[in-house]
DSSP file (Angstrom, degrees, kcal/mol; ACC not computed):
  #  RESIDUE AA STRUCTURE BP1 BP2  ACC     N-H-->O    O-->H-N    N-H-->O    O-->H-N    TCO  KAPPA ALPHA  PHI   PSI    X-CA   Y-CA   Z-CA
    1    1 A X              0   0    0      0, 0.0     2,-0.2     0, 0.0     0, 0.0   0.000 360.0 360.0 360.0 140.4   94.3  128.7   74.0
    2    2 A X        -     0   0    0      1,-0.1     2,-0.1     2,-0.1     0, 0.0  -0.476 360.0-103.9 -83.4 153.0   96.3  126.0   75.8
    3    3 A X     >  -     0   0    0     -2,-0.2     4,-2.2     1,-0.1     3,-0.5  -0.393  33.2-114.2 -67.5 147.8   99.4  126.6   77.9
    4    4 A X  H  > S+     0   0    0      1,-0.2     4,-2.4     2,-0.2     5,-0.2   0.860 115.7  56.2 -57.4 -36.2  102.7  125.6   76.1
    5    5 A X  H  > S+     0   0    0      2,-0.2     4,-1.9     1,-0.2    -1,-0.2   0.887 108.1  47.1 -63.4 -37.9  103.3  122.8   78.7
    6    6 A X  H  > S+     0   0    0     -3,-0.5     4,-2.3     2,-0.2    -2,-0.2   0.925 111.5  50.4 -69.5 -43.8   99.9  121.3   77.9
    7    7 A X  H  X S+     0   0    0     -4,-2.2     4,-2.2     1,-0.2    -2,-0.2   0.896 110.4  50.2 -60.1 -41.9  100.5  121.5   74.2
    8    8 A X  H  X S+     0   0    0     -4,-2.4     4,-2.6     2,-0.2    -1,-0.2   0.905 108.9  51.7 -63.6 -42.5  103.9  119.8   74.5
    9    9 A X  H  X S+     0   0    0     -4,-1.9     4,-2.5     1,-0.2    -2,-0.2   0.900 110.1  48.9 -62.7 -41.7  102.4  117.0   76.6
   10   10 A X  H  X S+     0   0    0     -4,-2.3     4,-2.7     2,-0.2    -1,-0.2   0.906 112.3  48.5 -66.0 -39.3   99.7  116.4   73.9
   11   11 A X  H  X S+     0   0    0     -4,-2.2     4,-2.4     2,-0.2    -2,-0.2   0.925 112.6  48.7 -66.1 -43.1  102.4  116.4   71.2
   12   12 A X  H  X S+     0   0    0     -4,-2.6     4,-2.3     2,-0.2    -2,-0.2   0.916 111.2  49.4 -60.9 -45.2  104.5  114.0   73.2
   13   13 A X  H  X S+     0   0    0     -4,-2.5     4,-2.6     1,-0.2     5,-0.2   0.933 111.3  49.8 -62.1 -46.2  101.5  111.7   73.9
   14   14 A X  H  X S+     0   0    0     -4,-2.7     4,-2.3     1,-0.2    -1,-0.2   0.886 110.2  50.1 -62.7 -36.5  100.7  111.7   70.2
   15   15 A X  H  X S+     0   0    0     -4,-2.4     4,-2.8     2,-0.2    -1,-0.2   0.907 111.2  49.3 -63.8 -42.0  104.2  110.8   69.3
   16   16 A X  H  X S+     0   0    0     -4,-2.3     4,-2.6     2,-0.2     5,-0.2   0.918 111.1  49.0 -65.3 -44.0  104.2  108.0   71.8
   17   17 A X  H  X S+     0   0    0     -4,-2.6     4,-2.0     2,-0.2    -2,-0.2   0.905 113.8  46.9 -62.7 -44.0  100.9  106.6   70.5
   18   18 A X  H  X S+     0   0    0     -4,-2.3     4,-2.5    -5,-0.2     5,-0.2   0.924 113.1  48.8 -64.9 -44.5  102.2  106.7   66.9
   19   19 A X  H  X S+     0   0    0     -4,-2.8     4,-2.4     1,-0.2    28,-0.2   0.938 114.2  43.9 -60.9 -46.7  105.5  105.1   67.8
   20   20 A X  H  X S+     0   0    0     -4,-2.6     4,-2.4     2,-0.2    -1,-0.2   0.843 113.3  51.6 -70.2 -32.4  103.9  102.3   69.7
   21   21 A X  H  X S+     0   0    0     -4,-2.0     4,-2.5    -5,-0.2    -2,-0.2   0.939 112.8  46.2 -68.6 -44.7  101.2  101.7   67.0
   22   22 A X  H  X S+     0   0    0     -4,-2.5     4,-2.4     2,-0.2    -2,-0.2   0.901 112.2  50.7 -61.7 -41.9  103.9  101.5   64.4
   23   23 A X  H  X S+     0   0    0     -4,-2.4     4,-2.6    20,-0.3    -2,-0.2   0.950 113.0  45.2 -61.3 -50.0  106.1   99.2   66.5
   24   24 A X  H  X S+     0   0    0     -4,-2.4     4,-2.3     1,-0.2    -2,-0.2   0.888 111.3  53.3 -62.4 -40.2  103.1   96.8   67.1
   25   25 A X  H  X S+     0   0    0     -4,-2.5     4,-1.4     2,-0.2    -1,-0.2   0.932 111.3  46.2 -61.4 -45.4  102.1   96.9   63.4
   26   26 A X  H  X S+     0   0    0     -4,-2.4     4,-0.5     1,-0.2    14,-0.2   0.894 110.7  53.4 -62.3 -41.1  105.7   95.9   62.4
   27   27 A X  H >< S+     0   0    0     -4,-2.6     3,-1.1     1,-0.2     4,-0.3   0.921 108.3  49.6 -56.9 -43.9  105.7   93.2   65.1
   28   28 A X  H 3< S+     0   0    0     -4,-2.3     3,-0.3     1,-0.3    -1,-0.2   0.810 114.7  45.5 -67.7 -28.6  102.5   91.7   63.7
   29   29 A X  H >< S+     0   0    0     -4,-1.4     3,-2.4     1,-0.2     4,-0.3   0.378  78.7 108.0 -95.9   3.2  103.9   91.7   60.2
   30   30 A X  G X< S+     0   0    0     -3,-1.1     3,-1.7    -4,-0.5     7,-0.3   0.801  70.3  62.8 -48.8 -38.1  107.4   90.3   60.9
   31   31 A X  G 3  S+     0   0    0     -3,-0.3    -1,-0.3     1,-0.3     3,-0.1   0.648  88.9  71.6 -68.7 -12.9  106.7   87.0   59.3
   32   32 A X  G <  S-     0   0    0     -3,-2.4    -1,-0.3     1,-0.3     2,-0.2   0.597 115.5 -54.2 -81.5  -9.2  106.2   88.7   56.0
   33   33 A X    X>  -     0   0    0     -3,-1.7     3,-1.3    -4,-0.3     4,-0.9  -0.759  55.7 -76.2 150.9 166.6  110.0   89.4   55.6
   34   34 A X  H 3> S+     0   0    0      1,-0.3     4,-2.4    -2,-0.2     3,-0.3   0.802 115.7  66.7 -62.5 -31.1  113.1   90.9   57.0
   35   35 A X  H 3> S+     0   0    0      1,-0.2     4,-2.4     2,-0.2    -1,-0.3   0.852  99.8  52.8 -60.8 -29.7  112.1   94.5   56.2
   36   36 A X  H <> S+     0   0    0     -3,-1.3     4,-2.0    -6,-0.2    -1,-0.2   0.832 106.0  52.7 -73.0 -31.3  109.3   94.2   58.8
   37   37 A X  H  X S+     0   0    0     -4,-0.9     4,-2.3    -3,-0.3    -2,-0.2   0.925 110.9  47.4 -64.4 -44.6  111.9   93.1   61.4
   38   38 A X  H  X S+     0   0    0     -4,-2.4     4,-2.2     1,-0.2    -2,-0.2   0.899 109.9  53.2 -63.9 -39.5  113.9   96.2   60.6
   39   39 A X  H  X S+     0   0    0     -4,-2.4     4,-2.3    -5,-0.2    -1,-0.2   0.860 106.7  52.2 -59.8 -36.2  110.7   98.2   60.8
   40   40 A X  H  X S+     0   0    0     -4,-2.0     4,-2.5   -14,-0.2    -2,-0.2   0.903 107.0  52.8 -65.1 -41.5  110.1   96.7   64.2
   41   41 A X  H  X S+     0   0    0     -4,-2.3     4,-2.1     2,-0.2    -2,-0.2   0.913 110.0  48.3 -58.8 -43.2  113.6   97.8   65.3
   42   42 A X  H  X S+     0   0    0     -4,-2.2     4,-2.5     1,-0.2    -2,-0.2   0.921 110.7  51.3 -62.6 -44.2  112.8  101.3   64.1
   43   43 A X  H  X S+     0   0    0     -4,-2.3     4,-2.4     1,-0.2   -20,-0.3   0.877 109.2  49.8 -60.0 -41.1  109.6  101.2   66.0
   44   44 A X  H  X S+     0   0    0     -4,-2.5     4,-2.2     2,-0.2    -1,-0.2   0.876 109.6  52.3 -64.7 -37.1  111.4  100.1   69.2
   45   45 A X  H  X S+     0   0    0     -4,-2.1     4,-2.3     2,-0.2    -2,-0.2   0.916 110.3  47.3 -66.1 -43.0  113.9  102.9   68.7
   46   46 A X  H  X S+     0   0    0     -4,-2.5     4,-2.3     1,-0.2    -2,-0.2   0.904 112.1  49.9 -65.1 -39.1  111.1  105.5   68.4
   47   47 A X  H  X S+     0   0    0     -4,-2.4     4,-2.4   -28,-0.2    -2,-0.2   0.855 108.4  53.9 -66.1 -34.3  109.4  104.0   71.5
   48   48 A X  H  X S+     0   0    0     -4,-2.2     4,-2.2     2,-0.2    -2,-0.2   0.898 107.7  49.4 -65.7 -41.1  112.7  104.3   73.3
   49   49 A X  H  X S+     0   0    0     -4,-2.3     4,-2.6     1,-0.2     5,-0.2   0.931 110.7  51.5 -62.2 -42.1  113.0  107.9   72.4
   50   50 A X  H  X S+     0   0    0     -4,-2.3     4,-2.9     1,-0.2     6,-0.3   0.941 107.4  52.7 -56.6 -46.8  109.5  108.4   73.7
   51   51 A X  H  <>S+     0   0    0     -4,-2.4     5,-2.3     1,-0.2     4,-0.4   0.908 112.1  44.6 -57.9 -43.3  110.3  106.7   76.9
   52   52 A X  H ><5S+     0   0    0     -4,-2.2     3,-0.8     1,-0.2    -1,-0.2   0.907 114.3  48.2 -67.6 -42.7  113.3  109.0   77.6
   53   53 A X  H 3<5S+     0   0    0     -4,-2.6    -2,-0.2     1,-0.2    -1,-0.2   0.857 109.9  53.2 -64.9 -35.5  111.4  112.2   76.6
   54   54 A X  T 3<5S-     0   0    0     -4,-2.9    -1,-0.2    -5,-0.2    -2,-0.2   0.542 116.9-114.2 -78.5  -4.6  108.5  111.2   78.8
   55   55 A X  T < 5S+     0   0    0     -3,-0.8     2,-0.8    -4,-0.4    -3,-0.2   0.623  84.0 119.4  82.9  14.0  110.8  110.7   81.7
   56   56 A X    >>< +     0   0    0     -5,-2.3     4,-1.7    -6,-0.3     3,-0.8  -0.646  34.0 170.7-108.0  73.1  110.2  107.0   82.0
   57   57 A X  H 3>  +     0   0    0     -2,-0.8     4,-2.7     1,-0.2     5,-0.2   0.803  70.0  61.3 -61.1 -32.0  113.8  105.9   81.4
   58   58 A X  H 3> S+     0   0    0      1,-0.2     4,-2.4     2,-0.2    -1,-0.2   0.911 106.3  47.6 -62.9 -35.9  113.3  102.2   82.3
   59   59 A X  H <> S+     0   0    0     -3,-0.8     4,-2.4     2,-0.2    -1,-0.2   0.908 111.5  51.0 -64.8 -42.3  110.9  102.0   79.4
   60   60 A X  H  X S+     0   0    0     -4,-1.7     4,-1.7     1,-0.2    -2,-0.2   0.902 110.8  48.4 -62.4 -40.6  113.4  103.8   77.2
   61   61 A X  H  X S+     0   0    0     -4,-2.7     4,-2.2     2,-0.2    -2,-0.2   0.931 111.3  49.4 -65.8 -46.4  116.1  101.3   78.2
   62   62 A X  H  X S+     0   0    0     -4,-2.4     4,-2.4     1,-0.2    -2,-0.2   0.918 112.0  48.0 -57.4 -46.7  113.9   98.2   77.6
   63   63 A X  H  X S+     0   0    0     -4,-2.4     4,-2.1     1,-0.2    -1,-0.2   0.848 108.6  54.2 -66.5 -33.8  112.9   99.5   74.1
   64   64 A X  H  X S+     0   0    0     -4,-1.7     4,-2.0    -5,-0.2    -1,-0.2   0.904 109.2  48.9 -66.2 -40.1  116.5  100.2   73.2
   65   65 A X  H  X S+     0   0    0     -4,-2.2     4,-2.3     2,-0.2    -2,-0.2   0.926 110.7  50.2 -60.8 -46.6  117.4   96.6   74.1
   66   66 A X  H  X S+     0   0    0     -4,-2.4     4,-2.7     1,-0.2    -2,-0.2   0.886 108.1  53.7 -62.3 -37.5  114.5   95.3   72.0
   67   67 A X  H  X S+     0   0    0     -4,-2.1     4,-2.3     2,-0.2    -1,-0.2   0.930 108.9  48.4 -62.8 -44.8  115.7   97.5   69.1
   68   68 A X  H  X S+     0   0    0     -4,-2.0     4,-2.0     2,-0.2    -2,-0.2   0.899 111.7  50.3 -62.5 -40.8  119.2   95.9   69.4
   69   69 A X  H  X S+     0   0    0     -4,-2.3     4,-2.4     1,-0.2    -2,-0.2   0.933 110.4  49.0 -60.2 -48.7  117.6   92.4   69.4
   70   70 A X  H  X S+     0   0    0     -4,-2.7     4,-2.5     1,-0.2    -2,-0.2   0.878 108.6  53.4 -63.0 -39.0  115.5   93.2   66.4
   71   71 A X  H  X S+     0   0    0     -4,-2.3     4,-2.5     2,-0.2    -1,-0.2   0.904 108.9  49.6 -59.2 -43.2  118.6   94.5   64.5
   72   72 A X  H  X S+     0   0    0     -4,-2.0     4,-2.0     2,-0.2    -2,-0.2   0.905 110.7  49.8 -64.3 -41.1  120.4   91.3   65.2
   73   73 A X  H  X S+     0   0    0     -4,-2.4     4,-2.1     2,-0.2    -2,-0.2   0.902 109.3  51.9 -60.7 -41.0  117.5   89.3   64.0
   74   74 A X  H  X S+     0   0    0     -4,-2.5     4,-1.4     1,-0.2    -2,-0.2   0.928 110.0  48.9 -58.8 -46.9  117.3   91.4   60.8
   75   75 A X  H  < S+     0   0    0     -4,-2.5    -1,-0.2     1,-0.2    -2,-0.2   0.878 111.2  49.8 -62.1 -37.6  121.0   90.7   60.2
   76   76 A X  H  < S+     0   0    0     -4,-2.0    -1,-0.2     1,-0.2    -2,-0.2   0.842 114.6  44.2 -69.2 -33.4  120.5   87.0   60.8
   77   77 A X  H  <        0   0    0     -4,-2.1    -1,-0.2     1,-0.2    -2,-0.2   0.622 360.0 360.0 -87.0 -13.2  117.6   86.8   58.4
   78   78 A X     <        0   0    0     -4,-1.4    -1,-0.2    -5,-0.2    -2,-0.2   0.495 360.0 360.0 -89.5 360.0  119.1   89.0   55.6
């Protein structure tokens, strides 16, 4: 059985992989419509949460900025 800290690290890593995969998928599909831009903003927000939870706050800040940019793009395209 794994120690609780190891299990938490694995869960956090899995969350980060899922968030970044979703973010990149939405980025690749942005040209298909505004809903994918909004999806990209959500992915950036999830990646930002991951960055702060992982203790890499500069990554969290940058992803939060990208999320704000994507929301502005969504508003402009809608």
